C-alpha positions in Angstrom: 2.3 -15.8 48.7 0.1 -18.7 50.0 -3.3 -19.4 48.3 -4.8 -22.2 50.3 -2.4 -25.1 49.8 -0.6 -23.4 46.8 2.4 -21.2 46.9 2.3 -18.4 44.3 5.5 -16.6 43.3 5.2 -12.8 43.3 7.5 -11.2 40.7 8.0 -7.4 40.7 10.5 -5.2 38.9 11.6 -1.8 39.9 12.9 1.0 37.7 16.3 0.9 36.1 17.9 3.4 38.5 16.4 1.6 41.6 17.6 -1.9 40.6 21.2 -1.0 39.8 22.4 -3.2 42.7 21.1 -5.4 45.5 22.1 -2.8 48.1 19.9 -0.2 46.4 17.0 -2.6 46.3 17.3 -3.5 50.0 16.8 0.1 50.9 13.8 0.6 48.6 11.1 2.2 50.7 7.7 0.4 50.8 4.6 2.3 51.9 2.5 0.8 54.7 -1.3 1.3 55.2 -0.5 3.5 58.2 1.4 5.9 55.9 4.9 5.0 57.1 7.5 3.3 54.9 9.9 0.5 55.7 12.9 -0.7 53.7 12.3 -3.7 51.5 14.9 -5.7 53.4 12.6 -5.8 56.4 10.4 -8.5 54.8 12.4 -9.7 51.7 15.6 -11.5 51.2 18.1 -10.9 48.3 20.4 -13.3 46.6 22.0 -13.8 43.2 20.7 -16.7 41.1 21.0 -17.9 37.5 17.8 -17.9 35.5 17.0 -20.6 32.9 17.9 -19.4 29.4 15.0 -18.4 27.1 15.1 -19.9 23.6 13.0 -17.8 21.2 11.4 -19.8 18.4 9.9 -18.8 15.1 7.7 -21.5 13.5 9.1 -23.9 16.2 12.7 -23.3 15.0 15.2 -21.7 17.5 15.8 -18.2 16.3 18.2 -15.3 16.9 16.6 -12.0 16.2 18.5 -8.9 15.1 16.5 -5.7 15.5 17.2 -2.2 14.4 15.4 1.1 13.8 15.5 3.3 10.7 16.2 7.0 10.5 13.3 9.4 10.2 12.1 9.7 6.6 13.4 6.4 5.5 11.2 3.4 4.7 12.1 -0.1 6.1 11.7 -1.5 2.6 14.4 0.8 1.3 16.8 -0.3 4.1 16.1 -4.0 3.5 16.6 -3.6 -0.2 20.0 -1.9 0.3 21.1 -4.6 2.8 19.8 -7.5 0.7 23.2 -8.2 -1.1 25.2 -8.3 2.2 22.5 -10.4 3.9 22.5 -12.9 1.0 26.3 -13.1 1.2 26.1 -13.7 5.0 23.5 -16.4 4.5 25.7 -18.3 2.1 28.5 -18.4 4.7 26.2 -20.0 7.4 26.5 -23.7 8.2 23.9 -26.1 6.9 20.4 -25.8 8.1 20.9 -22.1 9.1 18.8 -19.6 7.2 18.0 -15.9 7.4 14.6 -14.3 7.1 13.3 -10.8 7.1 10.6 -9.9 9.7 9.1 -6.8 11.2 7.2 -4.3 9.1 8.7 -5.5 5.8 7.3 -9.0 6.4 3.9 -7.7 7.4 3.9 -5.6 4.2 4.5 -8.6 2.1 1.7 -10.5 3.8 -0.6 -7.5 3.2 0.4 -7.4 -0.5 -0.3 -11.1 -0.8 -3.8 -10.7 0.7 -4.6 -7.8 -1.7 -3.2 -9.7 -4.8 -5.4 -12.7 -3.9 -8.6 -10.7 -4.3 -7.5 -8.8 -7.4 -8.9 -11.3 -9.9 -12.3 -11.2 -8.2 -12.1 -7.4 -8.2 -11.4 -7.3 -11.9 -14.2 -9.7 -12.7 -16.7 -7.6 -10.8 -15.4 -4.4 -12.4 -15.6 -5.8 -15.9 -19.1 -7.2 -15.2 -20.4 -3.8 -14.0 -18.8 -2.0 -17.0 -20.3 -4.5 -19.4 -23.7 -3.9 -17.9 -23.3 -0.2 -18.1 -21.7 0.1 -21.6 -23.6 -2.9 -23.2 -20.9 -3.3 -25.8 -17.7 -5.4 -26.0 -16.2 -2.7 -28.2 -16.8 0.1 -25.8 -15.6 -2.1 -23.0 -12.4 -2.8 -24.8 -11.8 0.9 -25.3 -12.3 1.6 -21.6 -10.0 -1.2 -20.5 -7.1 -0.1 -22.8 -7.1 3.3 -21.2 -6.6 2.0 -17.6 -2.9 1.1 -18.0 -2.1 4.6 -19.2 -1.9 5.7 -15.5 1.2 3.5 -15.0 3.2 6.0 -17.0 2.5 8.7 -14.5 2.9 6.4 -11.5 6.4 5.3 -12.6 7.5 8.9 -13.3 6.1 10.2 -10.0 7.7 7.4 -7.9 11.1 7.8 -9.7 11.1 11.6 -9.3 10.1 11.5 -5.6 12.3 8.5 -4.8 9.5 6.6 -3.2 9.4 2.8 -3.4 6.7 0.7 -5.0 5.4 -0.8 -1.8 2.1 -1.9 -0.4 0.5 1.5 0.0 1.7 2.4 -3.6 -0.1 -0.7 -4.9 -3.2 0.4 -3.1 -2.9 3.8 -4.8 -2.6 2.1 -8.2 -5.8 0.0 -7.5 -7.7 3.2 -6.6 -6.2 4.9 -9.6 -7.6 2.2 -12.0 -11.1 3.1 -10.7 -10.6 6.8 -11.3 -9.3 6.4 -14.8 -12.1 3.9 -15.7 -14.7 6.4 -14.4 -13.3 9.2 -16.6 -13.2 6.8 -19.6 -16.8 5.7 -19.1 -18.0 9.3 -18.8 -16.2 10.3 -22.0 -17.5 7.3 -23.9 -21.0 8.1 -22.7 -20.7 11.7 -23.9 -19.5 10.5 -27.3 -22.4 8.2 -27.6 -24.8 11.0 -26.7 -23.3 13.2 -29.3 -23.6 10.5 -31.9 -27.2 10.0 -30.9 -27.9 13.6 -32.0 -26.8 12.7 -35.6 -23.2 13.8 -35.6 -20.6 11.7 -37.3 -17.9 9.9 -35.3 -15.1 12.5 -35.6 -17.3 15.4 -34.7 -18.9 13.6 -31.9 -15.5 12.7 -30.4 -14.3 16.3 -30.7 -17.4 17.8 -29.2 -17.5 15.2 -26.4 -13.9 15.9 -25.5 -14.5 19.6 -25.4 -17.6 19.2 -23.3 -16.0 16.9 -20.7 -12.6 18.5 -20.7 -13.3 21.0 -17.9 -15.1 18.6 -15.5 -12.6 15.8 -15.9 -9.6 18.1 -15.5 -11.0 20.0 -12.5 -11.8 16.7 -10.8 -8.3 15.4 -11.3 -6.7 18.7 -10.1 -8.9 18.7 -7.0 -7.9 15.1 -6.2 -4.2 15.9 -6.6 -4.5 19.0 -4.3 -6.3 16.9 -1.7 -3.5 14.4 -1.7 -0.7 17.0 -1.3 -0.9 17.1 2.6 -0.1 13.4 3.0 2.5 13.3 0.2 5.4 14.2 2.4 4.6 11.5 5.0 6.7 8.3 5.1 3.8 5.8 5.1 1.2 7.4 2.9 3.6 9.3 0.6 4.1 6.5 -2.0 0.3 6.1 -2.4 -0.2 9.9 -2.7 2.6 10.2 -5.4 1.3 7.2 -7.3 -2.3 8.6 -7.5 -1.2 12.2 -8.2 1.3 11.3 -11.0 -0.9 8.6 -12.5 -4.1 10.6 -12.4 -2.5 13.7 -14.0 -0.9 11.8 -16.9 -3.9 9.5 -17.4 -6.4 12.4 -17.5 -4.4 14.1 -20.3 -4.0 10.9 -22.2 -7.6 9.9 -21.7 -8.8 13.1 -23.3 -6.5 12.6 -26.2 -6.0 8.8 -26.6 -9.5 7.6 -25.9 -11.3 9.8 -28.6 -8.6 9.0 -31.1 -9.0 5.2 -30.4 -12.8 5.6 -30.6 -12.6 7.4 -33.9 -10.1 4.9 -35.4 -12.1 1.9 -34.3 -15.6 3.0 -35.3 -14.6 4.9 -38.4 -12.7 1.9 -39.6 -15.7 -0.4 -39.0 -17.9 2.1 -40.8 -15.6 2.1 -43.8 -15.5 -1.7 -43.7 -19.3 -1.9 -43.8 -19.5 0.6 -46.7 -16.9 -1.5 -48.6 -18.9 -4.7 -47.9 -22.1 -3.0 -49.0 -20.6 -1.7 -52.2 -19.1 -5.1 -53.0 
């Protein structure tokens, strides 16, 4: 095709069944403005030629790419993990300067994990600052923070029982779970402080606060778990759903038991210490 003094190549490609051979292509009907059709051989010539080889590069390094799909219901991370020993064995047999690398969704998942992990320190700093402003006590802040890791017990159990991997979406679920557990702990600590403000001792305040907040906290956890059930069977969001469901159920029960116990042990011990110092 001529554009002024320039010749522009026109490249077209027909469907697979129509470009099986040059003979088929030569008889390909081409519509005209008048509505008639003519065979492509009337205005085109056909010949076999050799095209220049295409060298694919990755980070400017010549690369051979092996691609495959996974069966429905199987995560790519699971397949890569199972093939890792054989791939490592194959990489050791390669000549010098030849290496292997994992790409595709697994590589993108690792990049996403790195981007999330990079902002985790800032997230923890902001969270601790907000909790400190709200609780106004290093002691109560410490009690809230020691409750947050309790959810990992349920996360590990849920992922093991469901057979889901600890991938990128599961890590997102754990980060969201930390906020849920911390919220319940702050609510329970606030209720205990309110009970103590009414003149109750530490033990009675902890018991009454746990009883008062038991139903709201448990119902909130159950409603969250029920809301995650529809996405639990999915391949992509399933690990996150199981991580949140298992972690939230276990952490809710442990929060209602462990946190009041830790509160009583800490503040009762400090009260006895003050009495002993006053007596001495």
